[in-house]
mmCIF file as gemmi writes it, N, C-alpha and C atoms, coordinates in Angstrom:
data_model
loop_
_atom_site.group_PDB
_atom_site.id
_atom_site.type_symbol
_atom_site.label_atom_id
_atom_site.label_alt_id
_atom_site.label_comp_id
_atom_site.label_asym_id
_atom_site.label_entity_id
_atom_site.label_seq_id
_atom_site.pdbx_PDB_ins_code
_atom_site.Cartn_x
_atom_site.Cartn_y
_atom_site.Cartn_z
_atom_site.occupancy
_atom_site.B_iso_or_equiv
_atom_site.pdbx_formal_charge
_atom_site.auth_seq_id
_atom_site.auth_asym_id
_atom_site.pdbx_PDB_model_num
ATOM 1 N N . MET Axp A 1 ? 120.731 85.487 39.185 1 0 ? 1 A 1
ATOM 2 C CA . MET Axp A 1 ? 121.158 86.22 40.504 1 0 ? 1 A 1
ATOM 3 C C . MET Axp A 1 ? 122.226 84.958 41.462 1 0 ? 1 A 1
ATOM 4 N N . ARG Axp A 2 ? 122.982 85.615 41.67 1 0 ? 2 A 1
ATOM 5 C CA . ARG Axp A 2 ? 124.012 84.984 42.464 1 0 ? 2 A 1
ATOM 6 C C . ARG Axp A 2 ? 123.728 85.395 43.941 1 0 ? 2 A 1
ATOM 7 N N . LYS Axp A 3 ? 124.41 84.141 44.721 1 0 ? 3 A 1
ATOM 8 C CA . LYS Axp A 3 ? 124.306 83.954 46.028 1 0 ? 3 A 1
ATOM 9 C C . LYS Axp A 3 ? 125.576 84.683 46.714 1 0 ? 3 A 1
ATOM 10 N N . TYR Axp A 4 ? 125.265 85.375 47.861 1 0 ? 4 A 1
ATOM 11 C CA . TYR Axp A 4 ? 126.249 86.067 48.747 1 0 ? 4 A 1
ATOM 12 C C . TYR Axp A 4 ? 126.204 85.835 49.992 1 0 ? 4 A 1
ATOM 13 N N . GLU Axp A 5 ? 127.218 85.805 50.932 1 0 ? 5 A 1
ATOM 14 C CA . GLU Axp A 5 ? 127.313 85.346 51.996 1 0 ? 5 A 1
ATOM 15 C C . GLU Axp A 5 ? 127.917 87.054 52.734 1 0 ? 5 A 1
ATOM 16 N N . LEU Axp A 6 ? 126.577 87.451 53.448 1 0 ? 6 A 1
ATOM 17 C CA . LEU Axp A 6 ? 126.995 88.727 54.73 1 0 ? 6 A 1
ATOM 18 C C . LEU Axp A 6 ? 127.013 88.692 55.659 1 0 ? 6 A 1
ATOM 19 N N . THR Axp A 7 ? 128.19 89.148 56.111 1 0 ? 7 A 1
ATOM 20 C CA . THR Axp A 7 ? 128.265 89.053 57.739 1 0 ? 7 A 1
ATOM 21 C C . THR Axp A 7 ? 128.427 90.424 58.34 1 0 ? 7 A 1
ATOM 22 N N . ILE Axp A 8 ? 127.717 90.782 59.191 1 0 ? 8 A 1
ATOM 23 C CA . ILE Axp A 8 ? 127.851 92.155 59.659 1 0 ? 8 A 1
ATOM 24 C C . ILE Axp A 8 ? 127.92 92.05 61.41 1 0 ? 8 A 1
ATOM 25 N N . LEU Axp A 9 ? 128.446 93.29 62.08 1 0 ? 9 A 1
ATOM 26 C CA . LEU Axp A 9 ? 128.859 93.3 63.177 1 0 ? 9 A 1
ATOM 27 C C . LEU Axp A 9 ? 128.214 94.561 63.61 1 0 ? 9 A 1
ATOM 28 N N . ALA Axp A 10 ? 126.855 94.593 64.159 1 0 ? 10 A 1
ATOM 29 C CA . ALA Axp A 10 ? 125.98 95.095 64.721 1 0 ? 10 A 1
ATOM 30 C C . ALA Axp A 10 ? 125.903 96.399 65.999 1 0 ? 10 A 1
ATOM 31 N N . LYS Axp A 11 ? 125.527 97.557 66.3 1 0 ? 11 A 1
ATOM 32 C CA . LYS Axp A 11 ? 125.642 97.961 67.7 1 0 ? 11 A 1
ATOM 33 C C . LYS Axp A 11 ? 124.496 97.529 68.4 1 0 ? 11 A 1
ATOM 34 N N . ALA Axp A 12 ? 123.153 97.352 67.756 1 0 ? 12 A 1
ATOM 35 C CA . ALA Axp A 12 ? 121.759 97.064 68.231 1 0 ? 12 A 1
ATOM 36 C C . ALA Axp A 12 ? 121.439 95.693 67.57 1 0 ? 12 A 1
ATOM 37 N N . ARG Axp A 13 ? 120.561 95.272 68.253 1 0 ? 13 A 1
ATOM 38 C CA . ARG Axp A 13 ? 120.267 93.416 67.586 1 0 ? 13 A 1
ATOM 39 C C . ARG Axp A 13 ? 118.61 93.875 66.926 1 0 ? 13 A 1
ATOM 40 N N . GLU Axp A 14 ? 118.01 95.139 67.741 1 0 ? 14 A 1
ATOM 41 C CA . GLU Axp A 14 ? 116.772 95.212 66.735 1 0 ? 14 A 1
ATOM 42 C C . GLU Axp A 14 ? 116.789 95.909 65.197 1 0 ? 14 A 1
ATOM 43 N N . GLY Axp A 15 ? 116.27 95.37 64.892 1 0 ? 15 A 1
ATOM 44 C CA . GLY Axp A 15 ? 115.914 96.341 63.145 1 0 ? 15 A 1
ATOM 45 C C . GLY Axp A 15 ? 116.888 96.177 62.39 1 0 ? 15 A 1
ATOM 46 N N . VAL Axp A 16 ? 117.956 95.498 62.463 1 0 ? 16 A 1
ATOM 47 C CA . VAL Axp A 16 ? 119.082 95.896 61.893 1 0 ? 16 A 1
ATOM 48 C C . VAL Axp A 16 ? 118.563 94.572 60.013 1 0 ? 16 A 1
ATOM 49 N N . VAL Axp A 17 ? 118.482 93.232 60.59 1 0 ? 17 A 1
ATOM 50 C CA . VAL Axp A 17 ? 118.285 92.184 59.697 1 0 ? 17 A 1
ATOM 51 C C . VAL Axp A 17 ? 116.469 92.601 58.804 1 0 ? 17 A 1
ATOM 52 N N . GLU Axp A 18 ? 115.96 93.5 59.588 1 0 ? 18 A 1
ATOM 53 C CA . GLU Axp A 18 ? 114.399 93.742 59.064 1 0 ? 18 A 1
ATOM 54 C C . GLU Axp A 18 ? 115.21 95.055 57.961 1 0 ? 18 A 1
ATOM 55 N N . ARG Axp A 19 ? 116.024 95.714 57.99 1 0 ? 19 A 1
ATOM 56 C CA . ARG Axp A 19 ? 116.496 96.716 57.445 1 0 ? 19 A 1
ATOM 57 C C . ARG Axp A 19 ? 117.134 96.272 56.136 1 0 ? 19 A 1
ATOM 58 N N . ILE Axp A 20 ? 118.192 95.342 56.619 1 0 ? 20 A 1
ATOM 59 C CA . ILE Axp A 20 ? 118.292 94.79 55.481 1 0 ? 20 A 1
ATOM 60 C C . ILE Axp A 20 ? 117.681 93.611 54.161 1 0 ? 20 A 1
ATOM 61 N N . GLU Axp A 21 ? 116.79 93.068 55.13 1 0 ? 21 A 1
ATOM 62 C CA . GLU Axp A 21 ? 115.729 92.188 54.199 1 0 ? 21 A 1
ATOM 63 C C . GLU Axp A 21 ? 114.969 93.436 53.352 1 0 ? 21 A 1
ATOM 64 N N . LYS Axp A 22 ? 114.676 94.56 53.751 1 0 ? 22 A 1
ATOM 65 C CA . LYS Axp A 22 ? 113.807 95.509 52.946 1 0 ? 22 A 1
ATOM 66 C C . LYS Axp A 22 ? 114.564 95.645 51.778 1 0 ? 22 A 1
ATOM 67 N N . LEU Axp A 23 ? 116.058 96.257 52.118 1 0 ? 23 A 1
ATOM 68 C CA . LEU Axp A 23 ? 117.159 96.768 51.194 1 0 ? 23 A 1
ATOM 69 C C . LEU Axp A 23 ? 117.494 95.659 49.852 1 0 ? 23 A 1
ATOM 70 N N . ALA Axp A 24 ? 117.61 94.642 50.311 1 0 ? 24 A 1
ATOM 71 C CA . ALA Axp A 24 ? 117.423 93.66 49.509 1 0 ? 24 A 1
ATOM 72 C C . ALA Axp A 24 ? 116.594 93.287 48.307 1 0 ? 24 A 1
ATOM 73 N N . LYS Axp A 25 ? 115.287 93.482 48.974 1 0 ? 25 A 1
ATOM 74 C CA . LYS Axp A 25 ? 113.882 93.298 48.347 1 0 ? 25 A 1
ATOM 75 C C . LYS Axp A 25 ? 113.987 94.552 47.228 1 0 ? 25 A 1
ATOM 76 N N . THR Axp A 26 ? 114.524 95.492 47.625 1 0 ? 26 A 1
ATOM 77 C CA . THR Axp A 26 ? 114.113 96.865 46.857 1 0 ? 26 A 1
ATOM 78 C C . THR Axp A 26 ? 115.555 97.165 45.541 1 0 ? 26 A 1
ATOM 79 N N . LEU Axp A 27 ? 116.412 96.322 46.14 1 0 ? 27 A 1
ATOM 80 C CA . LEU Axp A 27 ? 117.471 96.205 45.193 1 0 ? 27 A 1
ATOM 81 C C . LEU Axp A 27 ? 117.345 94.719 43.707 1 0 ? 27 A 1
ATOM 82 N N . GLY Axp A 28 ? 116.219 94.155 44.139 1 0 ? 28 A 1
ATOM 83 C CA . GLY Axp A 28 ? 115.782 92.94 43.461 1 0 ? 28 A 1
ATOM 84 C C . GLY Axp A 28 ? 115.957 91.55 43.805 1 0 ? 28 A 1
ATOM 85 N N . GLY Axp A 29 ? 116.237 91.554 44.932 1 0 ? 29 A 1
ATOM 86 C CA . GLY Axp A 29 ? 116.978 90.18 45.51 1 0 ? 29 A 1
ATOM 87 C C . GLY Axp A 29 ? 116.389 89.94 46.471 1 0 ? 29 A 1
ATOM 88 N N . SER Axp A 30 ? 116.818 88.441 47.288 1 0 ? 30 A 1
ATOM 89 C CA . SER Axp A 30 ? 115.988 88.256 48.408 1 0 ? 30 A 1
ATOM 90 C C . SER Axp A 30 ? 117.01 87.663 49.244 1 0 ? 30 A 1
ATOM 91 N N . VAL Axp A 31 ? 116.406 87.633 51.001 1 0 ? 31 A 1
ATOM 92 C CA . VAL Axp A 31 ? 117.17 87.087 51.965 1 0 ? 31 A 1
ATOM 93 C C . VAL Axp A 31 ? 116.58 85.593 52.346 1 0 ? 31 A 1
ATOM 94 N N . GLY Axp A 32 ? 117.828 84.714 52.344 1 0 ? 32 A 1
ATOM 95 C CA . GLY Axp A 32 ? 117.65 83.101 52.392 1 0 ? 32 A 1
ATOM 96 C C . GLY Axp A 32 ? 117.65 83.112 54.265 1 0 ? 32 A 1
ATOM 97 N N . LYS Axp A 33 ? 118.921 82.32 54.31 1 0 ? 33 A 1
ATOM 98 C CA . LYS Axp A 33 ? 119.141 82.048 55.673 1 0 ? 33 A 1
ATOM 99 C C . LYS Axp A 33 ? 119.775 83.156 56.27 1 0 ? 33 A 1
ATOM 100 N N . ILE Axp A 34 ? 119.081 83.209 57.686 1 0 ? 34 A 1
ATOM 101 C CA . ILE Axp A 34 ? 119.2 84.357 58.725 1 0 ? 34 A 1
ATOM 102 C C . ILE Axp A 34 ? 119.949 83.429 59.742 1 0 ? 34 A 1
ATOM 103 N N . SER Axp A 35 ? 121.252 83.75 60.691 1 0 ? 35 A 1
ATOM 104 C CA . SER Axp A 35 ? 121.886 82.997 61.471 1 0 ? 35 A 1
ATOM 105 C C . SER Axp A 35 ? 122.315 84.356 62.542 1 0 ? 35 A 1
ATOM 106 N N . GLU Axp A 36 ? 121.861 84.661 63.746 1 0 ? 36 A 1
ATOM 107 C CA . GLU Axp A 36 ? 122.438 85.176 64.644 1 0 ? 36 A 1
ATOM 108 C C . GLU Axp A 36 ? 123.39 84.536 65.613 1 0 ? 36 A 1
ATOM 109 N N . MET Axp A 37 ? 124.789 85.28 65.561 1 0 ? 37 A 1
ATOM 110 C CA . MET Axp A 37 ? 125.873 84.704 66.414 1 0 ? 37 A 1
ATOM 111 C C . MET Axp A 37 ? 126.027 84.906 68.001 1 0 ? 37 A 1
ATOM 112 N N . GLY Axp A 38 ? 125.091 86.197 68.444 1 0 ? 38 A 1
ATOM 113 C CA . GLY Axp A 38 ? 125.206 86.737 69.418 1 0 ? 38 A 1
ATOM 114 C C . GLY Axp A 38 ? 125.978 87.846 69.611 1 0 ? 38 A 1
ATOM 115 N N . LYS Axp A 39 ? 126 88.574 71.089 1 0 ? 39 A 1
ATOM 116 C CA . LYS Axp A 39 ? 126.836 89.237 71.297 1 0 ? 39 A 1
ATOM 117 C C . LYS Axp A 39 ? 128.195 88.8 71.248 1 0 ? 39 A 1
ATOM 118 N N . LYS Axp A 40 ? 128.937 89.593 71.1 1 0 ? 40 A 1
ATOM 119 C CA . LYS Axp A 40 ? 130.431 89.019 71.304 1 0 ? 40 A 1
ATOM 120 C C . LYS Axp A 40 ? 131.385 90.24 71.766 1 0 ? 40 A 1
ATOM 121 N N . PRO Axp A 41 ? 132.455 90.428 72.626 1 0 ? 41 A 1
ATOM 122 C CA . PRO Axp A 41 ? 133.146 91.565 72.633 1 0 ? 41 A 1
ATOM 123 C C . PRO Axp A 41 ? 134.122 91.541 71.441 1 0 ? 41 A 1
ATOM 124 N N . LEU Axp A 42 ? 134.499 92.759 71.022 1 0 ? 42 A 1
ATOM 125 C CA . LEU Axp A 42 ? 135.264 93.289 70.206 1 0 ? 42 A 1
ATOM 126 C C . LEU Axp A 42 ? 136.711 93.213 70.195 1 0 ? 42 A 1
ATOM 127 N N . ALA Axp A 43 ? 137.794 93.104 69.746 1 0 ? 43 A 1
ATOM 128 C CA . ALA Axp A 43 ? 139.303 92.802 70.017 1 0 ? 43 A 1
ATOM 129 C C . ALA Axp A 43 ? 139.449 94.032 70.679 1 0 ? 43 A 1
ATOM 130 N N . TYR Axp A 44 ? 139.141 95.346 69.919 1 0 ? 44 A 1
ATOM 131 C CA . TYR Axp A 44 ? 139.458 96.509 70.181 1 0 ? 44 A 1
ATOM 132 C C . TYR Axp A 44 ? 138.101 97.64 69.704 1 0 ? 44 A 1
ATOM 133 N N . PRO Axp A 45 ? 137.998 98.735 70.532 1 0 ? 45 A 1
ATOM 134 C CA . PRO Axp A 45 ? 136.223 99.259 70.446 1 0 ? 45 A 1
ATOM 135 C C . PRO Axp A 45 ? 136.413 99.81 68.842 1 0 ? 45 A 1
ATOM 136 N N . ILE Axp A 46 ? 135.107 99.819 68.461 1 0 ? 46 A 1
ATOM 137 C CA . ILE Axp A 46 ? 135.013 100.361 67.11 1 0 ? 46 A 1
ATOM 138 C C . ILE Axp A 46 ? 133.783 101.284 67.339 1 0 ? 46 A 1
ATOM 139 N N . ASP Axp A 47 ? 134.135 102.698 66.503 1 0 ? 47 A 1
ATOM 140 C CA . ASP Axp A 47 ? 133.237 103.987 66.955 1 0 ? 47 A 1
ATOM 141 C C . ASP Axp A 47 ? 132.679 103.393 68.547 1 0 ? 47 A 1
ATOM 142 N N . LYS Axp A 48 ? 133.556 103.468 69.57 1 0 ? 48 A 1
ATOM 143 C CA . LYS Axp A 48 ? 133.107 103.483 71.115 1 0 ? 48 A 1
ATOM 144 C C . LYS Axp A 48 ? 132.534 102.23 71.369 1 0 ? 48 A 1
ATOM 145 N N . ALA Axp A 49 ? 132.234 101.165 70.508 1 0 ? 49 A 1
ATOM 146 C CA . ALA Axp A 49 ? 131.423 100.142 71.313 1 0 ? 49 A 1
ATOM 147 C C . ALA Axp A 49 ? 132.81 99.402 71.322 1 0 ? 49 A 1
ATOM 148 N N . GLY Axp A 50 ? 132.505 98.426 72.585 1 0 ? 50 A 1
ATOM 149 C CA . GLY Axp A 50 ? 133.376 97.285 72.923 1 0 ? 50 A 1
ATOM 150 C C . GLY Axp A 50 ? 132.683 96.223 72.899 1 0 ? 50 A 1
ATOM 151 N N . ASP Axp A 51 ? 131.44 96.064 72.359 1 0 ? 51 A 1
ATOM 152 C CA . ASP Axp A 51 ? 131.075 94.704 72.113 1 0 ? 51 A 1
ATOM 153 C C . ASP Axp A 51 ? 129.926 94.661 70.659 1 0 ? 51 A 1
ATOM 154 N N . ALA Axp A 52 ? 129.733 93.571 70.056 1 0 ? 52 A 1
ATOM 155 C CA . ALA Axp A 52 ? 128.595 94.148 68.591 1 0 ? 52 A 1
ATOM 156 C C . ALA Axp A 52 ? 127.727 92.81 68.727 1 0 ? 52 A 1
ATOM 157 N N . HIS Axp A 53 ? 126.846 92.915 68.171 1 0 ? 53 A 1
ATOM 158 C CA . HIS Axp A 53 ? 125.664 91.357 67.747 1 0 ? 53 A 1
ATOM 159 C C . HIS Axp A 53 ? 126.185 91.574 66.333 1 0 ? 53 A 1
ATOM 160 N N . PHE Axp A 54 ? 126.62 89.882 66.4 1 0 ? 54 A 1
ATOM 161 C CA . PHE Axp A 54 ? 127.325 89.161 65.121 1 0 ? 54 A 1
ATOM 162 C C . PHE Axp A 54 ? 126.32 89.034 64.052 1 0 ? 54 A 1
ATOM 163 N N . PHE Axp A 55 ? 125.974 89.218 62.958 1 0 ? 55 A 1
ATOM 164 C CA . PHE Axp A 55 ? 124.9 88.35 61.776 1 0 ? 55 A 1
ATOM 165 C C . PHE Axp A 55 ? 125.076 87.834 60.686 1 0 ? 55 A 1
ATOM 166 N N . ASN Axp A 56 ? 125.129 86.615 60.394 1 0 ? 56 A 1
ATOM 167 C CA . ASN Axp A 56 ? 125.286 85.804 59.224 1 0 ? 56 A 1
ATOM 168 C C . ASN Axp A 56 ? 124.2 85.842 58.275 1 0 ? 56 A 1
ATOM 169 N N . LEU Axp A 57 ? 124.226 85.997 56.831 1 0 ? 57 A 1
ATOM 170 C CA . LEU Axp A 57 ? 122.983 86.386 55.927 1 0 ? 57 A 1
ATOM 171 C C . LEU Axp A 57 ? 123.699 85.637 54.975 1 0 ? 57 A 1
ATOM 172 N N . ILE Axp A 58 ? 122.3 84.933 54.318 1 0 ? 58 A 1
ATOM 173 C CA . ILE Axp A 58 ? 122.377 84.234 52.735 1 0 ? 58 A 1
ATOM 174 C C . ILE Axp A 58 ? 121.546 85.238 51.981 1 0 ? 58 A 1
ATOM 175 N N . LEU Axp A 59 ? 122.154 85.96 51.018 1 0 ? 59 A 1
ATOM 176 C CA . LEU Axp A 59 ? 121.803 86.606 50.208 1 0 ? 59 A 1
ATOM 177 C C . LEU Axp A 59 ? 121.514 86.176 48.787 1 0 ? 59 A 1
ATOM 178 N N . GLU Axp A 60 ? 120.688 86.568 48.016 1 0 ? 60 A 1
ATOM 179 C CA . GLU Axp A 60 ? 120.585 86.21 46.37 1 0 ? 60 A 1
ATOM 180 C C . GLU Axp A 60 ? 120.376 87.889 45.94 1 0 ? 60 A 1
ATOM 181 N N . LEU Axp A 61 ? 121.289 88.138 45.257 1 0 ? 61 A 1
ATOM 182 C CA . LEU Axp A 61 ? 121.29 89.95 44.301 1 0 ? 61 A 1
ATOM 183 C C . LEU Axp A 61 ? 121.737 89.349 43.068 1 0 ? 61 A 1
ATOM 184 N N . PRO Axp A 62 ? 121.304 90.153 41.99 1 0 ? 62 A 1
ATOM 185 C CA . PRO Axp A 62 ? 121.567 90.475 41.03 1 0 ? 62 A 1
ATOM 186 C C . PRO Axp A 62 ? 123.261 91.182 40.847 1 0 ? 62 A 1
ATOM 187 N N . GLY Axp A 63 ? 123.801 91.049 39.873 1 0 ? 63 A 1
ATOM 188 C CA . GLY Axp A 63 ? 125.269 91.544 40.15 1 0 ? 63 A 1
ATOM 189 C C . GLY Axp A 63 ? 125.369 93.024 40.09 1 0 ? 63 A 1
ATOM 190 N N . LYS Axp A 64 ? 124.438 93.719 39.589 1 0 ? 64 A 1
ATOM 191 C CA . LYS Axp A 64 ? 124.439 95.358 39.799 1 0 ? 64 A 1
ATOM 192 C C . LYS Axp A 64 ? 124.243 95.791 40.88 1 0 ? 64 A 1
ATOM 193 N N . ALA Axp A 65 ? 123.585 95.306 42.133 1 0 ? 65 A 1
ATOM 194 C CA . ALA Axp A 65 ? 122.932 95.356 43.394 1 0 ? 65 A 1
ATOM 195 C C . ALA Axp A 65 ? 124.084 95.276 44.504 1 0 ? 65 A 1
ATOM 196 N N . VAL Axp A 66 ? 125.213 94.6 43.83 1 0 ? 66 A 1
ATOM 197 C CA . VAL Axp A 66 ? 125.904 94.35 45.09 1 0 ? 66 A 1
ATOM 198 C C . VAL Axp A 66 ? 126.769 95.927 45.476 1 0 ? 66 A 1
ATOM 199 N N . LEU Axp A 67 ? 127.034 96.605 44.489 1 0 ? 67 A 1
ATOM 200 C CA . LEU Axp A 67 ? 128.005 97.845 44.512 1 0 ? 67 A 1
ATOM 201 C C . LEU Axp A 67 ? 127.013 98.668 45.797 1 0 ? 67 A 1
ATOM 202 N N . GLU Axp A 68 ? 125.905 98.922 44.898 1 0 ? 68 A 1
ATOM 203 C CA . GLU Axp A 68 ? 124.649 99.296 45.822 1 0 ? 68 A 1
ATOM 204 C C . GLU Axp A 68 ? 124.288 99.039 47.337 1 0 ? 68 A 1
ATOM 205 N N . LEU Axp A 69 ? 124.532 97.867 47.578 1 0 ? 69 A 1
ATOM 206 C CA . LEU Axp A 69 ? 124.563 97.447 48.713 1 0 ? 69 A 1
ATOM 207 C C . LEU Axp A 69 ? 125.655 97.34 49.629 1 0 ? 69 A 1
ATOM 208 N N . LYS Axp A 70 ? 126.568 97.612 49.147 1 0 ? 70 A 1
ATOM 209 C CA . LYS Axp A 70 ? 127.751 98.016 49.962 1 0 ? 70 A 1
ATOM 210 C C . LYS Axp A 70 ? 127.67 99.62 50.4 1 0 ? 70 A 1
ATOM 211 N N . LYS Axp A 71 ? 127.302 100.269 49.51 1 0 ? 71 A 1
ATOM 212 C CA . LYS Axp A 71 ? 127.155 101.536 49.915 1 0 ? 71 A 1
ATOM 213 C C . LYS Axp A 71 ? 126.188 102.081 51.243 1 0 ? 71 A 1
ATOM 214 N N . LYS Axp A 72 ? 125.42 101.238 50.842 1 0 ? 72 A 1
ATOM 215 C CA . LYS Axp A 72 ? 124.201 101.39 52.154 1 0 ? 72 A 1
ATOM 216 C C . LYS Axp A 72 ? 124.527 100.935 53.21 1 0 ? 72 A 1
ATOM 217 N N . LEU Axp A 73 ? 125.407 100.015 53.419 1 0 ? 73 A 1
ATOM 218 C CA . LEU Axp A 73 ? 125.583 99.661 54.47 1 0 ? 73 A 1
ATOM 219 C C . LEU Axp A 73 ? 126.735 100.424 55.147 1 0 ? 73 A 1
ATOM 220 N N . ALA Axp A 74 ? 127.276 100.695 54.055 1 0 ? 74 A 1
ATOM 221 C CA . ALA Axp A 74 ? 128.785 101.629 54.506 1 0 ? 74 A 1
ATOM 222 C C . ALA Axp A 74 ? 128.142 103.003 55.622 1 0 ? 74 A 1
ATOM 223 N N . VAL Axp A 75 ? 126.901 103.482 54.776 1 0 ? 75 A 1
ATOM 224 C CA . VAL Axp A 75 ? 126.623 104.527 55.625 1 0 ? 75 A 1
ATOM 225 C C . VAL Axp A 75 ? 125.508 104.19 56.754 1 0 ? 75 A 1
ATOM 226 N N . ASP Axp A 76 ? 125.197 103.189 56.943 1 0 ? 76 A 1
ATOM 227 C CA . ASP Axp A 76 ? 124.317 102.779 58.189 1 0 ? 76 A 1
ATOM 228 C C . ASP Axp A 76 ? 125.444 102.804 59.62 1 0 ? 76 A 1
ATOM 229 N N . LYS Axp A 77 ? 124.437 103.749 60.545 1 0 ? 77 A 1
ATOM 230 C CA . LYS Axp A 77 ? 125.336 104.116 61.605 1 0 ? 77 A 1
ATOM 231 C C . LYS Axp A 77 ? 125.007 103.035 62.523 1 0 ? 77 A 1
ATOM 232 N N . GLU Axp A 78 ? 123.986 102.03 62.432 1 0 ? 78 A 1
ATOM 233 C CA . GLU Axp A 78 ? 123.776 100.905 63.514 1 0 ? 78 A 1
ATOM 234 C C . GLU Axp A 78 ? 125.191 99.681 63.175 1 0 ? 78 A 1
ATOM 235 N N . ILE Axp A 79 ? 125.687 100.135 61.754 1 0 ? 79 A 1
ATOM 236 C CA . ILE Axp A 79 ? 126.311 98.467 61.462 1 0 ? 79 A 1
ATOM 237 C C . ILE Axp A 79 ? 127.854 99.286 61.785 1 0 ? 79 A 1
ATOM 238 N N . LEU Axp A 80 ? 128.674 98.366 62.101 1 0 ? 80 A 1
ATOM 239 C CA . LEU Axp A 80 ? 130.218 98.545 62.834 1 0 ? 80 A 1
ATOM 240 C C . LEU Axp A 80 ? 130.831 98.253 61.595 1 0 ? 80 A 1
ATOM 241 N N . ARG Axp A 81 ? 130.735 97.097 61.184 1 0 ? 81 A 1
ATOM 242 C CA . ARG Axp A 81 ? 131.744 96.631 60.207 1 0 ? 81 A 1
ATOM 243 C C . ARG Axp A 81 ? 130.966 95.468 59.242 1 0 ? 81 A 1
ATOM 244 N N . HIS Axp A 82 ? 130.982 95.251 57.596 1 0 ? 82 A 1
ATOM 245 C CA . HIS Axp A 82 ? 130.539 94.552 57.351 1 0 ? 82 A 1
ATOM 246 C C . HIS Axp A 82 ? 131.242 93.741 56.189 1 0 ? 82 A 1
ATOM 247 N N . MET Axp A 83 ? 130.926 92.585 55.742 1 0 ? 83 A 1
ATOM 248 C CA . MET Axp A 83 ? 131.891 91.499 54.856 1 0 ? 83 A 1
ATOM 249 C C . MET Axp A 83 ? 130.926 91.166 53.834 1 0 ? 83 A 1
ATOM 250 N N . LEU Axp A 84 ? 130.992 91.282 52.741 1 0 ? 84 A 1
ATOM 251 C CA . LEU Axp A 84 ? 130.125 90.518 51.588 1 0 ? 84 A 1
ATOM 252 C C . LEU Axp A 84 ? 130.957 90.066 50.702 1 0 ? 84 A 1
ATOM 253 N N . THR Axp A 85 ? 130.552 88.44 50.607 1 0 ? 85 A 1
ATOM 254 C CA . THR Axp A 85 ? 131.53 87.462 49.805 1 0 ? 85 A 1
ATOM 255 C C . THR Axp A 85 ? 130.462 86.724 48.908 1 0 ? 85 A 1
ATOM 256 N N . GLU Axp A 86 ? 130.943 85.949 47.63 1 0 ? 86 A 1
ATOM 257 C CA . GLU Axp A 86 ? 129.923 85.409 47.236 1 0 ? 86 A 1
ATOM 258 C C . GLU Axp A 86 ? 129.897 83.821 47.897 1 0 ? 86 A 1
ATOM 259 N N . ALA Axp A 87 ? 129.207 83.282 47.833 1 0 ? 87 A 1
ATOM 260 C CA . ALA Axp A 87 ? 128.432 82.162 48.729 1 0 ? 87 A 1
ATOM 261 C C . ALA Axp A 87 ? 128.711 81.007 47.402 1 0 ? 87 A 1
ATOM 262 N N . LYS Axp A 88 ? 129.71 79.853 48.331 1 0 ? 88 A 1
ATOM 263 C CA . LYS Axp A 88 ? 129.526 78.654 46.977 1 0 ? 88 A 1
ATOM 264 C C . LYS Axp A 88 ? 128.4 77.737 47.35 1 0 ? 88 A 1
């Protein structure tokens, strides 16, 4: 399993991290460190939202689960944007 860093911008603060933790476990991985960076204004509106809650998570996932995680994050209506990179 490899370590990944996931940064998300979410509409609401409640329930987002819990859903990602549950998703990571169902994909055979785990969530390590969770950092909430607070609510910040956006440079431009995304889905009519002028601000978003920023989160940073360290995940351990098998390689085959990464694509599935990206698909699930893309269809989640509460997540405005996400970026998944391999952690060092």
